[in-house]
C-alpha positions, 0 to 999 in steps of 0.5 A: 558489463557495468555493474551496480544499479546503472548496469542492472537497470540498463540490462533490464531496458536492453533485454527485458525478456532475458532479464525477467526470464533469469529472475523467474528461474528462482521460482519452482515452475511445473512447466516453463513458459513458452513466451516471456512476454506476449505482446500480441494483444497490446496494450494488454501484455502477458508475462510468462505465457504458457508457464504453469506454477502455483503461488502458494506452493512457492510461498509455503510448500516449497520451503517445507520441502527444502528445509525450512519446515521448522522456521517461523513463517508468521509472527502474529503480534497483537498489542490490542489483545495482548497476543503473540503467536508464531506459525512455522512453515510446516504449521502454516502449510497445515492451516492453509491446506485445511482451509483450502479443503474447507473451500473445496468442500463448498464447491470452490474451484479454480477461477471462483472468487472468494471475498475476504473481509478480515481484521489483522489476524493470522486467519487473513493470511491463511485465507489468501494462501488457501485461495491461491492454493486451489486457484480461487481468486481472492478479493480482500476488502479492508476490515471495517469498511462500511456496508455500502462499500463492501456491497459494491465489491460483492456486486462486482467480484460476485464471490461464491463465498465470503471469509470473515471474522466476528470483529476487528479491534481499533485500539480499544474499540471493538468493531463488529464485522458480521452486522456490516457483512450481513447488511452488505449482502442484503444491499447486493443483488449478488448473494454469496452462497456461504460465509465462513466466520472466525469467532473472536473472543472479543465479540460473538457473531450471530450465525444464519442457519444454512448460510454461515459456517463456523471457521474453526469447526469447518477446518477441524473437519476438513481434509487438507488439499494439495496445490493445483497447477495454474497458468502464469496468466491466471488471476491470483487476486482482485484488489479494489482501489478508488475510482474517480466515478465513485465505482471502485476499480478491480485491479487484477494480479496474475500468478506468474509475473506477480510471483517473479516481481515479489521475489525479485523485489524482496532481494533487490529492493529491500535486500532481505535474505531468506530466513530474516525477519521482515515487517511491513506495518500495514494491513492485508486490506491494502496492496502493501499487505498483499505484497509485503506482509503475505506474498513477498516475504513468504516467497523469499523464505522470510519470517513475516510480522503480522501486527494488529496495532498502531504506531502510537497508543497501543500502548505508546509511541514506543510500539514499533521499537518494541516489535523490532526488538522483540522479534529481531526485525531486520527490515521494516516497511511502513508509511510516512504517516506512521512516523509523523504520528510517532514524531508528534507524540515523542518529538525527541525519540525518548521511547526509542532509547528504551529498546535494543534495535541491534538487528535492525538495518533499514527502514522503507517508507511509502504510501505517500510522499515522505517529507525531508524533515520526517526522513531526517528525523527517522535517520537521526533516531534510528541510525540506519538507512531510511529509504523513501520509495514510490509505487501504487496499488496498480503496480504491486511493487516499487516504481522508484526506489533506492535498491539496497540489494543492488547498490545503495545510491546517495539519498536525496531527501524528498526523492524516492531515488531512481526508476527501479529496473524494469520501469522506464519512467518519463516526464511528459507535458500535455502534448506527450513530449518528454520535458527538460530536466527539473521541469514538472510534468506528468509522470508516465511509465512506458509500456510494457510495464514489468511483471507484477503490474496490473494486466487489466481491471476485473471484467473491464478492459475498456475502463482499464484503457480509458483510465490508464492508457489513453492519455498518451499512447504507449504510456501508463498514466500514474496520476502523479506529477513531478520531475527528474533531475540531472542524475535521473532521480524522480521527484514525485511532488503531488497528484496531477490534480494537486498541481495548482495554478497561481496566476499562470504559475504551476506550483506543486503543493508537495514543494510547499508542504516540504517547507512547512514541515521543516518548521520545528513546531510542525509535526505534519501538514497539508497544502490545498489549492483554493479558489481565488477570484484574482489569481485563479487559485492560491495555496492554503496550509493546514498544519498539526503542531507537535505535542507540547508546543505552547507558542502563540499560533499567530506567531507560528503562522507568521513564521511559516508564511515567511519561510514559504516566501523565502524558499518558494517565493512570493509568486506562490501567494502563500498567505494563509495557514491554520492549525488543526488537531488532526488531518483527515486521512484514509485508513491507509494514511493518505491525506484527503486533500481533495475533500478539504479543497471542496470544503474550502471552496464550499463545494458539495462532496461525497464522504470518502468511504475509506476515511478514518474518522468522518467527524474530523471533517467537521473540525476541518470545516470549523478551522477553515471558516476561522480564516474565511473559507468553507 
């Protein structure tokens, strides 16, 4: 049999049931499955039907029982509070079992929903695992979300209880959570019976008698409880992602398929061995936090880092390097946005030279497309493989990646490499036909998708089919556009909505951004398609310059326009670019291109709930007006 990536990928396509059954043997099952894949209700697929296990047992108790009791499981590193804490697997087991006991004492049973609204503190991990321990379905909402958005999630998930904290901390700003939570409960027609509040010293939350319970005292009085037996197809969690209608979509994750995919990906995608330190610099409120701060590393017996800070300003652009050195991180995962922020503040990488990164061997980037200049800058700075990979909230793990645990493929800057074993990725045109190599189309995944991907949306099978499965029968719609090259590498160029049509020519905003980002004075950029009477649409560029750049903006703009004409061609009609201090982004780092396009075209828009700082949009409006838009 052919070995290496091509051989493993072929095996996953030729015999998916055998492939994933073999992967599932790495977990502890109370009862093995009756069917590896149940396709009797297609397009709703279920993995490991009939099997029984517990995700918390496999992530925590198993390691205590198998000799890792004294290994550090969680490192909490908080530069914003100057705190370092560690929890061994034995200590983690005790914290989780006691919190699970608190939930049981409040009549939380298997299948009940528990909403978690937490900052980046260890109690957020305890909360997720405590739910998994007793079969409650957790729904984590990003800490600091506005009350109205929190209310819609309470309304949809209908949790019996909410776990929260008194506050979160953004660099130096304390954000009180309890008033937001109280307001959200008032707005929602569904009223959770109780909240459990972890009081942080930075802010004391006022408590409502009869409804609000104190986290610390409740845990001190609780009796620890054991893991319960769950069906592989039972839901583990609901994670809400933005919906085009304004109503969030509740992505469901099962227990069995998810655990199999998480464990397999840690070893085969990230090439991390049990006992090593893995750090995903994200937030538990996002899918990256679910998959690779909590479940993936702990299932694999790794030490995971929970970081309450930023890549810059906590306290400086050396924050990441300090954490890597101090905690002996082997592999890190973060967003390209984080590295662009570091590059902007420290273009020459001077801070990195102050730290010893001898244990560090690979950096993975995802969350949005990684432009080649950022990838090259990181490679030169760190002298380790820098791997761009691509996935979504809906899939929970990588669709396309350079799987370092199987075979390190040649890196092609701008591409997340090839499809990960288990995923058949095709590029289709509007008629549903597979297009030729290098031709842009819709990136689609052939059904059934591998374990770990969403089986449906919470209480909304109809919306699941309409949103993801109805565009081309037999395929899942990723919503991204791109192409495959002759080597099978996937090039994710933009969201389907970000493909612009200039006088009949389909152009990717991602390709133009790649050229702009290559200019030596540019730290970060975004391209949007704006309305044009003659050509339908034309591209418009917004760029953030590196710190310390003092050259005349009109000169830089001329150079950038000339560069795009040289690399893309005059056909794209790229004639306008403007400098901005910062690009508007969601808290997870995605640039709000759609919102900026509406501003440029003088269309009404709804303030995105996940925007990091709404005031930035006013600055964008002023910048766009200066060049004749908005």
